[in-house]
Backbone atoms as SQL, in Angstrom:
CREATE TABLE atoms (id INTEGER PRIMARY KEY, chain TEXT, resi INTEGER, resn TEXT, atom TEXT, x REAL, y REAL, z REAL);
INSERT INTO atoms VALUES
  (1, 'A', 1, 'UNK', 'N', -16.940, 6.458, 13.180),
  (2, 'A', 1, 'UNK', 'CA', -16.090, 5.897, 13.072),
  (3, 'A', 1, 'UNK', 'C', -14.796, 6.882, 12.563),
  (4, 'A', 2, 'UNK', 'N', -13.152, 5.853, 12.513),
  (5, 'A', 2, 'UNK', 'CA', -12.119, 6.808, 12.605),
  (6, 'A', 2, 'UNK', 'C', -11.724, 7.335, 11.479),
  (7, 'A', 3, 'UNK', 'N', -10.870, 8.471, 11.316),
  (8, 'A', 3, 'UNK', 'CA', -10.905, 8.453, 10.261),
  (9, 'A', 3, 'UNK', 'C', -10.599, 7.664, 9.178),
  (10, 'A', 4, 'UNK', 'N', -10.004, 6.870, 7.984),
  (11, 'A', 4, 'UNK', 'CA', -9.330, 5.811, 7.611),
  (12, 'A', 4, 'UNK', 'C', -9.839, 6.048, 5.905),
  (13, 'A', 5, 'UNK', 'N', -9.265, 4.904, 5.832),
  (14, 'A', 5, 'UNK', 'CA', -9.064, 4.972, 3.815),
  (15, 'A', 5, 'UNK', 'C', -10.076, 3.742, 3.428),
  (16, 'A', 6, 'UNK', 'N', -10.209, 3.779, 2.609),
  (17, 'A', 6, 'UNK', 'CA', -10.852, 2.345, 1.074),
  (18, 'A', 6, 'UNK', 'C', -9.685, 1.666, 0.806),
  (19, 'A', 7, 'UNK', 'N', -9.105, 0.323, 1.229),
  (20, 'A', 7, 'UNK', 'CA', -8.472, -0.410, 0.452),
  (21, 'A', 7, 'UNK', 'C', -9.165, -1.592, 0.325),
  (22, 'A', 8, 'UNK', 'N', -8.015, -2.321, -0.762),
  (23, 'A', 8, 'UNK', 'CA', -8.314, -3.634, -0.799),
  (24, 'A', 8, 'UNK', 'C', -7.142, -4.651, 0.132),
  (25, 'A', 9, 'UNK', 'N', -8.087, -5.597, 0.899),
  (26, 'A', 9, 'UNK', 'CA', -7.281, -6.750, 1.954),
  (27, 'A', 9, 'UNK', 'C', -7.331, -7.717, 1.505),
  (28, 'A', 10, 'UNK', 'N', -5.750, -7.671, 1.761),
  (29, 'A', 10, 'UNK', 'CA', -5.596, -9.342, 1.811),
  (30, 'A', 10, 'UNK', 'C', -6.428, -10.198, 3.856),
  (31, 'A', 11, 'UNK', 'N', -7.120, -11.430, 3.218),
  (32, 'A', 11, 'UNK', 'CA', -7.200, -11.537, 5.276),
  (33, 'A', 11, 'UNK', 'C', -6.838, -12.774, 5.536),
  (34, 'A', 12, 'UNK', 'N', -6.746, -13.533, 3.767),
  (35, 'A', 12, 'UNK', 'CA', -6.005, -15.050, 4.209),
  (36, 'A', 12, 'UNK', 'C', -5.268, -15.330, 2.847),
  (37, 'A', 13, 'UNK', 'N', -4.614, -15.540, 3.079),
  (38, 'A', 13, 'UNK', 'CA', -3.432, -16.589, 1.226),
  (39, 'A', 13, 'UNK', 'C', -5.263, -17.473, 0.554),
  (40, 'A', 14, 'UNK', 'N', -4.768, -17.388, -0.805),
  (41, 'A', 14, 'UNK', 'CA', -5.308, -18.157, -1.087),
  (42, 'A', 14, 'UNK', 'C', -6.663, -17.517, -2.582),
  (43, 'A', 15, 'UNK', 'N', -7.435, -18.676, -2.794),
  (44, 'A', 15, 'UNK', 'CA', -8.225, -17.365, -4.026),
  (45, 'A', 15, 'UNK', 'C', -8.062, -16.342, -3.727),
  (46, 'A', 16, 'UNK', 'N', -8.708, -16.001, -5.115),
  (47, 'A', 16, 'UNK', 'CA', -9.210, -13.720, -5.369),
  (48, 'A', 16, 'UNK', 'C', -10.907, -13.524, -4.392),
  (49, 'A', 17, 'UNK', 'N', -11.121, -14.834, -3.710),
  (50, 'A', 17, 'UNK', 'CA', -12.497, -14.490, -2.885),
  (51, 'A', 17, 'UNK', 'C', -11.803, -13.879, -1.625),
  (52, 'A', 18, 'UNK', 'N', -11.075, -14.287, -0.818),
  (53, 'A', 18, 'UNK', 'CA', -9.962, -14.278, 0.055),
  (54, 'A', 18, 'UNK', 'C', -10.222, -12.419, 0.309),
  (55, 'A', 19, 'UNK', 'N', -9.955, -11.488, -0.685),
  (56, 'A', 19, 'UNK', 'CA', -9.530, -10.203, -0.697),
  (57, 'A', 19, 'UNK', 'C', -11.370, -9.337, -0.350),
  (58, 'A', 20, 'UNK', 'N', -11.046, -8.539, 0.055),
  (59, 'A', 20, 'UNK', 'CA', -12.060, -7.475, 0.494),
  (60, 'A', 20, 'UNK', 'C', -12.095, -6.347, 0.283),
  (61, 'A', 21, 'UNK', 'N', -12.594, -4.999, -0.306),
  (62, 'A', 21, 'UNK', 'CA', -12.631, -3.859, 0.367),
  (63, 'A', 21, 'UNK', 'C', -12.958, -3.383, 1.956),
  (64, 'A', 22, 'UNK', 'N', -12.337, -3.104, 2.465),
  (65, 'A', 22, 'UNK', 'CA', -12.912, -1.899, 3.288),
  (66, 'A', 22, 'UNK', 'C', -12.343, -1.035, 4.145),
  (67, 'A', 23, 'UNK', 'N', -13.464, 0.032, 5.477),
  (68, 'A', 23, 'UNK', 'CA', -11.455, 0.436, 5.687),
  (69, 'A', 23, 'UNK', 'C', -11.109, 0.192, 6.369),
  (70, 'A', 24, 'UNK', 'N', -10.127, 1.104, 6.746),
  (71, 'A', 24, 'UNK', 'CA', -8.873, 0.609, 7.143),
  (72, 'A', 24, 'UNK', 'C', -7.796, 1.891, 7.481),
  (73, 'A', 25, 'UNK', 'N', -7.289, 1.618, 8.989),
  (74, 'A', 25, 'UNK', 'CA', -6.686, 2.690, 9.238),
  (75, 'A', 25, 'UNK', 'C', -6.086, 3.006, 8.617),
  (76, 'A', 26, 'UNK', 'N', -5.963, 5.334, 8.603),
  (77, 'A', 26, 'UNK', 'CA', -5.435, 5.814, 7.806),
  (78, 'A', 26, 'UNK', 'C', -4.065, 5.873, 8.333),
  (79, 'A', 27, 'UNK', 'N', -2.966, 5.559, 6.770),
  (80, 'A', 27, 'UNK', 'CA', -1.517, 5.658, 7.769),
  (81, 'A', 27, 'UNK', 'C', -0.504, 6.973, 7.927),
  (82, 'A', 28, 'UNK', 'N', 0.151, 7.369, 8.649),
  (83, 'A', 28, 'UNK', 'CA', 0.787, 7.969, 8.769),
  (84, 'A', 28, 'UNK', 'C', 2.537, 8.330, 7.919),
  (85, 'A', 29, 'UNK', 'N', 2.985, 9.884, 7.730),
  (86, 'A', 29, 'UNK', 'CA', 3.964, 9.779, 7.314),
  (87, 'A', 29, 'UNK', 'C', 4.843, 9.345, 8.241),
  (88, 'A', 30, 'UNK', 'N', 5.653, 7.682, 8.227),
  (89, 'A', 30, 'UNK', 'CA', 7.193, 8.011, 9.389),
  (90, 'A', 30, 'UNK', 'C', 8.258, 8.935, 8.956),
  (91, 'A', 31, 'UNK', 'N', 9.373, 7.585, 9.602),
  (92, 'A', 31, 'UNK', 'CA', 10.884, 8.723, 9.027),
  (93, 'A', 31, 'UNK', 'C', 10.935, 7.913, 7.968),
  (94, 'A', 32, 'UNK', 'N', 11.416, 8.471, 6.614),
  (95, 'A', 32, 'UNK', 'CA', 11.675, 7.650, 5.444),
  (96, 'A', 32, 'UNK', 'C', 10.712, 7.447, 4.243),
  (97, 'A', 33, 'UNK', 'N', 9.531, 8.069, 4.967),
  (98, 'A', 33, 'UNK', 'CA', 8.316, 7.084, 3.493),
  (99, 'A', 33, 'UNK', 'C', 7.309, 8.722, 3.559),
  (100, 'A', 34, 'UNK', 'N', 6.999, 8.222, 2.506),
  (101, 'A', 34, 'UNK', 'CA', 5.588, 9.275, 1.352),
  (102, 'A', 34, 'UNK', 'C', 4.792, 8.520, 1.790),
  (103, 'A', 35, 'UNK', 'N', 4.059, 9.924, 2.145),
  (104, 'A', 35, 'UNK', 'CA', 2.019, 9.406, 2.146),
  (105, 'A', 35, 'UNK', 'C', 1.358, 10.043, 1.265),
  (106, 'A', 36, 'UNK', 'N', 1.107, 9.098, 0.634),
  (107, 'A', 36, 'UNK', 'CA', 0.399, 8.761, -1.365),
  (108, 'A', 36, 'UNK', 'C', -1.290, 9.223, -1.074),
  (109, 'A', 37, 'UNK', 'N', -2.019, 10.400, -1.735),
  (110, 'A', 37, 'UNK', 'CA', -3.558, 9.668, -1.215),
  (111, 'A', 37, 'UNK', 'C', -3.873, 9.486, -2.473),
  (112, 'A', 38, 'UNK', 'N', -3.769, 8.033, -3.542),
  (113, 'A', 38, 'UNK', 'CA', -3.711, 7.272, -3.734),
  (114, 'A', 38, 'UNK', 'C', -5.267, 7.593, -5.164),
  (115, 'A', 39, 'UNK', 'N', -4.521, 7.837, -6.182),
  (116, 'A', 39, 'UNK', 'CA', -6.145, 8.688, -6.982),
  (117, 'A', 39, 'UNK', 'C', -6.496, 7.296, -8.395),
  (118, 'A', 40, 'UNK', 'N', -4.971, 6.216, -8.544),
  (119, 'A', 40, 'UNK', 'CA', -5.371, 5.481, -8.933),
  (120, 'A', 40, 'UNK', 'C', -4.472, 4.374, -8.939),
  (121, 'A', 41, 'UNK', 'N', -4.719, 2.890, -8.673),
  (122, 'A', 41, 'UNK', 'CA', -4.128, 1.581, -8.166),
  (123, 'A', 41, 'UNK', 'C', -4.097, 0.516, -8.871),
  (124, 'A', 42, 'UNK', 'N', -2.939, -0.328, -9.193),
  (125, 'A', 42, 'UNK', 'CA', -3.087, -1.590, -9.687),
  (126, 'A', 42, 'UNK', 'C', -1.963, -2.750, -8.958),
  (127, 'A', 43, 'UNK', 'N', -2.682, -4.529, -9.181),
  (128, 'A', 43, 'UNK', 'CA', -2.855, -4.365, -8.224),
  (129, 'A', 43, 'UNK', 'C', -1.824, -5.964, -9.833),
  (130, 'A', 44, 'UNK', 'N', -0.532, -5.415, -9.254),
  (131, 'A', 44, 'UNK', 'CA', -0.079, -6.982, -9.798),
  (132, 'A', 44, 'UNK', 'C', 0.337, -7.968, -10.251),
  (133, 'A', 45, 'UNK', 'N', 1.162, -8.325, -11.228),
  (134, 'A', 45, 'UNK', 'CA', 1.779, -9.567, -11.032),
  (135, 'A', 45, 'UNK', 'C', 2.130, -10.578, -9.053),
  (136, 'A', 46, 'UNK', 'N', 3.194, -9.637, -9.210),
  (137, 'A', 46, 'UNK', 'CA', 3.291, -10.073, -7.723),
  (138, 'A', 46, 'UNK', 'C', 2.303, -10.065, -6.632),
  (139, 'A', 47, 'UNK', 'N', 1.427, -8.863, -6.932),
  (140, 'A', 47, 'UNK', 'CA', 0.825, -8.559, -5.228),
  (141, 'A', 47, 'UNK', 'C', 0.133, -10.007, -5.097),
  (142, 'A', 48, 'UNK', 'N', -0.705, -11.149, -7.012),
  (143, 'A', 48, 'UNK', 'CA', -1.563, -11.975, -7.064),
  (144, 'A', 48, 'UNK', 'C', -1.102, -13.243, -6.247),
  (145, 'A', 49, 'UNK', 'N', 0.524, -13.243, -6.414),
  (146, 'A', 49, 'UNK', 'CA', 1.550, -13.974, -6.146),
  (147, 'A', 49, 'UNK', 'C', 1.232, -13.950, -3.955),
  (148, 'A', 50, 'UNK', 'N', 1.606, -12.224, -4.026),
  (149, 'A', 50, 'UNK', 'CA', 2.186, -12.203, -2.580),
  (150, 'A', 50, 'UNK', 'C', -0.126, -12.518, -2.118),
  (151, 'A', 51, 'UNK', 'N', -1.266, -12.458, -2.433),
  (152, 'A', 51, 'UNK', 'CA', -2.617, -13.077, -2.071),
  (153, 'A', 51, 'UNK', 'C', -2.686, -14.089, -2.027),
  (154, 'A', 52, 'UNK', 'N', -1.593, -15.549, -3.413),
  (155, 'A', 52, 'UNK', 'CA', -2.094, -16.206, -3.190),
  (156, 'A', 52, 'UNK', 'C', -0.993, -16.960, -1.793),
  (157, 'A', 53, 'UNK', 'N', -0.129, -16.319, -1.152),
  (158, 'A', 53, 'UNK', 'CA', 1.274, -17.064, -0.318),
  (159, 'A', 53, 'UNK', 'C', 1.693, -17.762, -1.321),
  (160, 'A', 54, 'UNK', 'N', 2.059, -17.718, -2.016),
  (161, 'A', 54, 'UNK', 'CA', 3.235, -18.211, -3.356),
  (162, 'A', 54, 'UNK', 'C', 4.436, -17.614, -3.176),
  (163, 'A', 55, 'UNK', 'N', 4.946, -16.469, -2.090),
  (164, 'A', 55, 'UNK', 'CA', 6.094, -15.886, -1.790),
  (165, 'A', 55, 'UNK', 'C', 5.926, -15.420, -0.199),
  (166, 'A', 56, 'UNK', 'N', 5.136, -16.740, 0.295),
  (167, 'A', 56, 'UNK', 'CA', 6.403, -15.960, 1.955),
  (168, 'A', 56, 'UNK', 'C', 7.420, -16.663, 2.142),
  (169, 'A', 57, 'UNK', 'N', 8.035, -17.218, 1.899),
  (170, 'A', 57, 'UNK', 'CA', 9.119, -18.135, 1.536),
  (171, 'A', 57, 'UNK', 'C', 9.943, -17.003, 1.369),
  (172, 'A', 58, 'UNK', 'N', 9.814, -15.733, 0.330),
  (173, 'A', 58, 'UNK', 'CA', 11.206, -15.572, -0.153),
  (174, 'A', 58, 'UNK', 'C', 10.314, -13.931, 0.362),
  (175, 'A', 59, 'UNK', 'N', 9.558, -13.457, 1.280),
  (176, 'A', 59, 'UNK', 'CA', 8.905, -11.879, 0.503),
  (177, 'A', 59, 'UNK', 'C', 7.371, -12.594, 1.797),
  (178, 'A', 60, 'UNK', 'N', 7.935, -12.572, 3.175),
  (179, 'A', 60, 'UNK', 'CA', 6.818, -12.683, 3.757),
  (180, 'A', 60, 'UNK', 'C', 5.701, -10.913, 4.392),
  (181, 'A', 61, 'UNK', 'N', 4.375, -10.925, 4.249),
  (182, 'A', 61, 'UNK', 'CA', 3.656, -10.942, 4.478),
  (183, 'A', 61, 'UNK', 'C', 2.987, -10.834, 6.179),
  (184, 'A', 62, 'UNK', 'N', 2.844, -9.318, 6.517),
  (185, 'A', 62, 'UNK', 'CA', 1.796, -9.987, 7.179),
  (186, 'A', 62, 'UNK', 'C', 0.124, -10.066, 6.783),
  (187, 'A', 63, 'UNK', 'N', -0.724, -10.332, 7.718),
  (188, 'A', 63, 'UNK', 'CA', -1.964, -10.591, 7.127),
  (189, 'A', 63, 'UNK', 'C', -2.887, -9.748, 8.024),
  (190, 'A', 64, 'UNK', 'N', -3.604, -8.881, 8.008),
  (191, 'A', 64, 'UNK', 'CA', -4.072, -8.372, 6.561),
  (192, 'A', 64, 'UNK', 'C', -3.561, -7.743, 6.334),
  (193, 'A', 65, 'UNK', 'N', -3.067, -7.357, 5.111),
  (194, 'A', 65, 'UNK', 'CA', -2.242, -7.115, 3.961),
  (195, 'A', 65, 'UNK', 'C', -3.037, -5.899, 2.947),
  (196, 'A', 66, 'UNK', 'N', -2.107, -4.598, 2.830),
  (197, 'A', 66, 'UNK', 'CA', -3.332, -3.726, 1.445),
  (198, 'A', 66, 'UNK', 'C', -2.269, -4.293, -0.047),
  (199, 'A', 67, 'UNK', 'N', -2.291, -4.985, -0.909),
  (200, 'A', 67, 'UNK', 'CA', -1.421, -4.559, -1.994),
  (201, 'A', 67, 'UNK', 'C', -1.771, -3.454, -2.423),
  (202, 'A', 68, 'UNK', 'N', -1.110, -3.355, -3.852),
  (203, 'A', 68, 'UNK', 'CA', -0.823, -2.770, -4.951),
  (204, 'A', 68, 'UNK', 'C', -0.123, -0.960, -4.729),
  (205, 'A', 69, 'UNK', 'N', 1.468, -1.661, -4.886),
  (206, 'A', 69, 'UNK', 'CA', 2.017, -0.897, -4.805),
  (207, 'A', 69, 'UNK', 'C', 2.130, -0.636, -5.925),
  (208, 'A', 70, 'UNK', 'N', 1.900, -0.065, -6.855),
  (209, 'A', 70, 'UNK', 'CA', 1.721, 0.419, -8.057),
  (210, 'A', 70, 'UNK', 'C', 0.208, 1.596, -8.205),
  (211, 'A', 71, 'UNK', 'N', 0.664, 3.134, -8.486),
  (212, 'A', 71, 'UNK', 'CA', -0.440, 3.451, -7.499),
  (213, 'A', 71, 'UNK', 'C', 0.377, 5.378, -8.638),
  (214, 'A', 72, 'UNK', 'N', -1.045, 6.079, -8.180),
  (215, 'A', 72, 'UNK', 'CA', -0.451, 7.421, -8.461),
  (216, 'A', 72, 'UNK', 'C', -1.806, 8.252, -8.073),
  (217, 'A', 73, 'UNK', 'N', -0.876, 9.454, -7.140),
  (218, 'A', 73, 'UNK', 'CA', -1.801, 9.850, -6.315),
  (219, 'A', 73, 'UNK', 'C', -0.772, 11.996, -6.507),
  (220, 'A', 74, 'UNK', 'N', -1.595, 12.297, -5.386),
  (221, 'A', 74, 'UNK', 'CA', -1.020, 13.198, -4.605),
  (222, 'A', 74, 'UNK', 'C', -0.526, 12.690, -3.166),
  (223, 'A', 75, 'UNK', 'N', 1.237, 13.745, -3.059),
  (224, 'A', 75, 'UNK', 'CA', 1.515, 13.933, -1.575),
  (225, 'A', 75, 'UNK', 'C', 1.059, 14.145, -0.959),
  (226, 'A', 76, 'UNK', 'N', 0.401, 13.631, 0.141),
  (227, 'A', 76, 'UNK', 'CA', -0.218, 14.687, 1.288),
  (228, 'A', 76, 'UNK', 'C', 0.744, 14.463, 2.510),
  (229, 'A', 77, 'UNK', 'N', 1.885, 14.072, 2.722),
  (230, 'A', 77, 'UNK', 'CA', 3.133, 14.619, 3.326),
  (231, 'A', 77, 'UNK', 'C', 3.773, 13.053, 2.760),
  (232, 'A', 78, 'UNK', 'N', 5.394, 14.064, 4.331),
  (233, 'A', 78, 'UNK', 'CA', 5.977, 13.558, 4.165),
  (234, 'A', 78, 'UNK', 'C', 6.923, 13.662, 5.328),
  (235, 'A', 79, 'UNK', 'N', 7.289, 12.146, 5.458),
  (236, 'A', 79, 'UNK', 'CA', 8.132, 11.757, 6.885),
  (237, 'A', 79, 'UNK', 'C', 9.509, 12.627, 6.690),
  (238, 'A', 80, 'UNK', 'N', 10.874, 12.420, 7.851),
  (239, 'A', 80, 'UNK', 'CA', 11.947, 13.509, 8.105),
  (240, 'A', 80, 'UNK', 'C', 13.005, 12.412, 7.087),
  (241, 'A', 81, 'UNK', 'N', 13.551, 13.227, 6.538),
  (242, 'A', 81, 'UNK', 'CA', 14.630, 12.201, 6.111),
  (243, 'A', 81, 'UNK', 'C', 13.806, 12.203, 4.723),
  (244, 'A', 82, 'UNK', 'N', 12.857, 13.445, 4.362),
  (245, 'A', 82, 'UNK', 'CA', 12.390, 12.500, 2.523),
  (246, 'A', 82, 'UNK', 'C', 12.691, 14.251, 1.522),
  (247, 'A', 83, 'UNK', 'N', 13.773, 13.967, 0.888),
  (248, 'A', 83, 'UNK', 'CA', 13.715, 15.096, 0.087),
  (249, 'A', 83, 'UNK', 'C', 13.426, 14.839, -0.941),
  (250, 'A', 84, 'UNK', 'N', 13.431, 15.927, -2.097),
  (251, 'A', 84, 'UNK', 'CA', 12.669, 16.257, -3.976),
  (252, 'A', 84, 'UNK', 'C', 11.000, 15.701, -2.988),
  (253, 'A', 85, 'UNK', 'N', 10.109, 15.988, -2.276),
  (254, 'A', 85, 'UNK', 'CA', 8.972, 15.999, -2.590),
  (255, 'A', 85, 'UNK', 'C', 8.133, 16.833, -2.229),
  (256, 'A', 86, 'UNK', 'N', 6.702, 17.389, -2.639),
  (257, 'A', 86, 'UNK', 'CA', 6.241, 18.350, -1.169),
  (258, 'A', 86, 'UNK', 'C', 5.008, 18.183, -1.446),
  (259, 'A', 87, 'UNK', 'N', 3.937, 18.683, -1.045),
  (260, 'A', 87, 'UNK', 'CA', 3.060, 18.063, -0.566),
  (261, 'A', 87, 'UNK', 'C', 1.897, 19.059, -1.984),
  (262, 'A', 88, 'UNK', 'N', 1.166, 17.659, -2.167),
  (263, 'A', 88, 'UNK', 'CA', 0.405, 18.869, -3.237),
  (264, 'A', 88, 'UNK', 'C', 1.066, 18.415, -4.127),
  (265, 'A', 89, 'UNK', 'N', 1.919, 17.820, -4.757),
  (266, 'A', 89, 'UNK', 'CA', 2.761, 17.348, -6.128),
  (267, 'A', 89, 'UNK', 'C', 2.002, 16.102, -6.352),
  (268, 'A', 90, 'UNK', 'N', 1.252, 15.813, -8.026),
  (269, 'A', 90, 'UNK', 'CA', 1.717, 14.315, -7.953),
  (270, 'A', 90, 'UNK', 'C', 2.646, 13.234, -8.326),
  (271, 'A', 91, 'UNK', 'N', 2.635, 12.158, -8.158),
  (272, 'A', 91, 'UNK', 'CA', 3.351, 11.430, -8.268),
  (273, 'A', 91, 'UNK', 'C', 3.132, 10.141, -8.713),
  (274, 'A', 92, 'UNK', 'N', 3.850, 9.599, -9.462),
  (275, 'A', 92, 'UNK', 'CA', 3.629, 8.615, -9.523),
  (276, 'A', 92, 'UNK', 'C', 4.542, 7.273, -9.575),
  (277, 'A', 93, 'UNK', 'N', 4.692, 6.116, -8.310),
  (278, 'A', 93, 'UNK', 'CA', 5.699, 5.828, -7.723),
  (279, 'A', 93, 'UNK', 'C', 5.153, 4.055, -7.272),
  (280, 'A', 94, 'UNK', 'N', 5.991, 3.509, -7.156),
  (281, 'A', 94, 'UNK', 'CA', 6.119, 2.036, -7.057),
  (282, 'A', 94, 'UNK', 'C', 6.707, 1.722, -5.112),
  (283, 'A', 95, 'UNK', 'N', 5.616, 2.024, -4.467),
  (284, 'A', 95, 'UNK', 'CA', 5.746, 2.019, -2.676),
  (285, 'A', 95, 'UNK', 'C', 6.439, 0.620, -2.728),
  (286, 'A', 96, 'UNK', 'N', 7.268, 0.366, -0.994),
  (287, 'A', 96, 'UNK', 'CA', 8.009, -0.257, -0.998),
  (288, 'A', 96, 'UNK', 'C', 8.113, -1.069, 0.074),
  (289, 'A', 97, 'UNK', 'N', 7.661, -1.771, 1.227),
  (290, 'A', 97, 'UNK', 'CA', 7.235, -1.318, 2.489),
  (291, 'A', 97, 'UNK', 'C', 8.190, -1.912, 3.368),
  (292, 'A', 98, 'UNK', 'N', 9.325, -2.424, 2.616),
  (293, 'A', 98, 'UNK', 'CA', 10.655, -3.403, 2.717),
  (294, 'A', 98, 'UNK', 'C', 11.079, -1.600, 3.763),
  (295, 'A', 99, 'UNK', 'N', 12.072, -2.504, 5.030),
  (296, 'A', 99, 'UNK', 'CA', 13.547, -1.509, 5.404),
  (297, 'A', 99, 'UNK', 'C', 14.546, -2.597, 6.127);
């Protein structure tokens, strides 16, 4: 198996039973990105609404989708254009994949 990470994944919109924990490809830090090795993550009420498909009209996501924007961990890598962070730093973050 290629290197990856364990993640909670939304495969289909609906009830909590549509969620699964499995290995997914390891992300890379692209331009403007901060890659964090997550040590703790939370699923907040917005993530629950995303999983139910209730926000597709306002904030669409492609499936499969990895929820859990609230996290704490260690900076693994920084993308071009990112300042104020360095690998090895501890961070608490609210991640946002919108561009």
